[in-house]
Structures are given as C-alpha cells and as structure tokens.
C-alpha positions, 0 to 999 in steps of 0.5 A: 320741817316739811319732811317731818310734817308730810313725810317720814321725817327723813331727808336726803342730802343732794350734792350741788352737781346732782341738783343742777342735773335734775330735770325736775327743778328749774334754774329759778328754783335752784337759785331760790334753794341756794339762797342761804339767808334769812329774809325779813321785810324791814320796810313793810314791818316799819311802815305798814300796820299789817296783821300777820298770819304767820309772823314767826315764819315757815317752821313755826307755822308749817302745819297751817301752810301744809293745810292751805297748800293741800286745799289750794291744789286739791291734794286732799286725801281720798278715803274709801271703805269697801263693804260686802260679803265674802267672794263679792270681790272686795279685795280685787276692787280695793286694789284696783282703786288703790292703783287708779288713785294711788292710795294705800290698801288697808286690810286687817291681815296685812296691817297685823303682819306689818305691825308684828314685823315692825315690833319684831324689828325693834326688839331685834335691833335691841338684841343686836345692840346688847350683843355688841355692847357685850360686857361694857358698863353703862355710864352713870348719866343716861340722857332723856333720849336714851331713856325714851328709846328704852321705854319705847323698846320695852313697850314694843316688847310688851305689845308684841308679846300681848299680840302673840298671846292674844292671837294664840288664845283666839286661834289666830284671830286678833281681839278687837282691843288690839285690832282697833288700836293697830288699825287706828295707828295705820289710818293715822299714819302719814301716808294714809293721812296725806294720800288716803286709803281704801279699807277692805272689809273692816270694820265689820260691826257697828261696835268696831266702827264706833271704836275705830273712828271715835274722837278720843278727846271729846265725849259723845253728847247725848241726843246729838250726832256721835263725835268722830275723828274727821282725819280718818273717817271714810269719805265714800262708802260702797257696799257690794250686794249679792245673793247667797246663790250667786256667791256660792256659784262664784266660789264653785267656779273658781279654779282649784289653784285659787281656792287652795290655802284660802278661806274660799274652801267650801266649809270656811266660805259658808261659815264666813258667809253665815257670819256676815249675814248675821252681822248685817241685817236690816237692824244691825249692820256697820252701815248704820254707823255711817248713816248716823254720821250722814255718810250714806253708803252706795249699794252696788249689786255685783250680780247685775254686771256678771263680771268675774273680774269686777271691771264694770264695778270698778268703773262705776265706783271710779265714776262716783268718786271722780278724778284723782286728788294728786299731782298726776303722773310724773314725767317718767311715768308719762314717758313709760305710758307713752312707750307702752301706748306706742308699743301697744299701737304697733302691736295692734296695727300689726294684728289689724294688718294681719287680720285684714290680709287674712280676711282679704285672702279668705275673700279671694278664696271664696270669690274664686270658689264662687267663680268656679262654681258659676262656671261649672253651672254655666257649662252644665246649662250650656250642655243641657241646652245643647242636648235639648237643641239636638233633641228638638232638631232631630225631626227637622233634620229628618224632614229636611233630609227626606223632602228638601236635601235630595232635590237641593243636592241635585240642583247644586250638582247641576249648578256645579256642572253647568256653572251659570253666571247667576248660580243663585237664580239658576238654583232657584229655577232648578228647584222650582222646575224639579220640585216633587210637589209640582210634579 
C-alpha cells in the first residue's frame, strides 16, 4: 500500500534475521512490525462519540496519510525550471542543483531516450514471450489482466512506431504533440512528484508551457487566471541572461574536445542562439506564462560573475531556494562524508606543513644571504676606513719621524744605558734638556 502510493509498488521481503541486524530499526519499531494483528479500540468506539477522520483504516486513507506526513515533516517536492540561452550553463547548473537537493534532472533528450528504451523493452518482452510459447494454442478464456496487458503492449508498439516516424520526418526532433505527452508523463511520475525535479530549458515557448502544465479536467475560465496542474507546475523559475558577445566568446574558448559532437559547433550554436532570441522577446517569451500564474522568474546575469564553472550562480540559486526538503543524509552517507573530510583534512594539514617548512627554509636561505651580504658590506666599510686612516696618518707619521722620534729614541737608549730608578721622569728631563727648540 505504502510502496504503491509513494514508490514503484515493489516490495522486498526481508527475513527476520536480517531485520534484527538492521541498524536503522530500533527494538520498539521491530516489535511493532512483528505484531500481526488488526487493532481496534472497542472501548473508545462504544463509549465516545468521535468524529472519525479515517475510520476505514490506513489502507483506504493512505493518500491522505501520505499528504499529511509530507506536510508535517516538510518533505514537499522541490520543482525548479532553469531558462536561458545556449551556452549559459543551464545543464551544469541544473545538475548541480539536483546533486545538492537530491532532485531528478529532466532534459528533453534524456526523457525521449528513456521513453523509447522503455517502449522497446515492453515490445522486446512480448517478442520473447511469443518465441517461448512457440506453437502452443491459447486457451478459450483469457482473463481481464491478460487482456489489459495485451492492450498495453499494443499501445506501446503503436506509440513507439509513431515516435520514431515523427522523429524521422522532423530530422531527429520530436514534435510537440508527442514531446508534451512524454514530458508530462515524466513530471507526473512518482519520483518527480515525491522528490521534485529540475527542468533544463523546457518548455521553450509559451504554447509548450500552456500544453505541458494545463489542467486536463478543468477548462480555462474567461477573464481569469489560467488553470494549471499544481502537481507538476514549477515553484522556482530562474532565467539566466547574457549578451550574445559573452556567449559567443564562452563557446570560442571551449576546448575542442568538449565542442566535438555537440551543438556548440559554430554554425549550430549560432542557429540555436538566433532561435532562442526569436522565441524570447519582450512581448513573446515562455516566462510570460509563469508571470500570468504569479510565479515570477528570477533573472541572473551570468556575465557578472565571470565564472566558467557557474559555481557562484549555483550558490546564488541555492540561497534563493533555501534548505533541502528531505531527510538529509543517511548514516552511511554521513560516515562517507566524515571519512572524506578526515582524508581532506589530513591532506590539507600535510600540504600546509610542507608549505610551512618550505617557507621557513626559504626564509632561512634569505636570512643567511642577507647576513653574508651584510658581512661583506661591513668588511668593505672596515677596509675603506683602514685605507682612509692610513692615508690620513702619513703626514702625522712623517712629522713624528722627523721632529719627535730622533730625540725620543736617543732618550730611550740613554734611559736603557743608565737604568734610573724613575725612568719616566728621567726620560721627561732628557727630552726637556735635549729638545731641538730649546737649543
């Protein structure tokens, strides 16, 4: 019941031994799951006049229970539409948003390929079934389920042939009559309805948006806001803007390996850009459809950020949308992130240590180089001072050698010969008596 309402309808039978080993279930939860009884509150039912909301039980009211569960826990789907010219980075931004918010990436080419593969798988299973049956004769009575399966297989064959024929006529492009239906089926799928999606560049025109999001059961009332399917209508609209010159320069600077085999070749890109500008004028644009529904687009000029990887644009969009609307990370994902963070921290610390050691070694080398240079300068200064001192002392030495040293040497020699008790006083008297000026 729960799986059919919020999932693909498939369940997995888990043995009791595996259930007890599960880390995600507490003992109380296991005890509740193993109580195979149909509970009924007889006392409340007989003694109280209660207005029941879901008297029939969980199974009959599962849709209402799921809605209340999502609203109470804030698990509402997040639906985003990215609009912009070619080479504006729509796909990169859309994928990053899907990765951050755990949403489903919806692009026309992927959805078409997925639909064709699904139809081919149905047809292939039917062919295998026919081959296995061989020449066996079918029974007279065929139950209703087999008839419905036969009708589904026949419808799948017709749709597959029609899609391929249409794409062949339109040179590989699928007409809107099939494209709208396939895209609507994708948006109405349970993954997109439960978790949400990011639409990459589709719808491209006002008419496509009207056909894609219109309410099938109700007709549009004249003079009033057009009816739309609230289940699949986008909640956030982001329009990327940039000049033709900026976009052309971005494509020119792309590596050849990224351009090869894509629509970013020179001729194809200019054709796509021209078609986009023609479909998005002030008066005619798909954004007018959302304006009429009071879902106003937010315009982002990607040229302002000058970011080829669009990281700043993604950050701005995440800031506008807000926090994710899911349970968050599982225990395994948290452990993986913690391990990754620890590894990154170790690598970062090692890099910082290596950089610090390199920086210190470089500073030591520079310090030693400065010290050696200072020593050289000091030696040079001392040498210059010595040379200057010697040059300045030559006249003084000449003066002393001529006028002082002859008499002084005689006095010293006489002092050494006589050896008086007071040699200093003797030398002074000798110089006084034998001074040439006195003579």
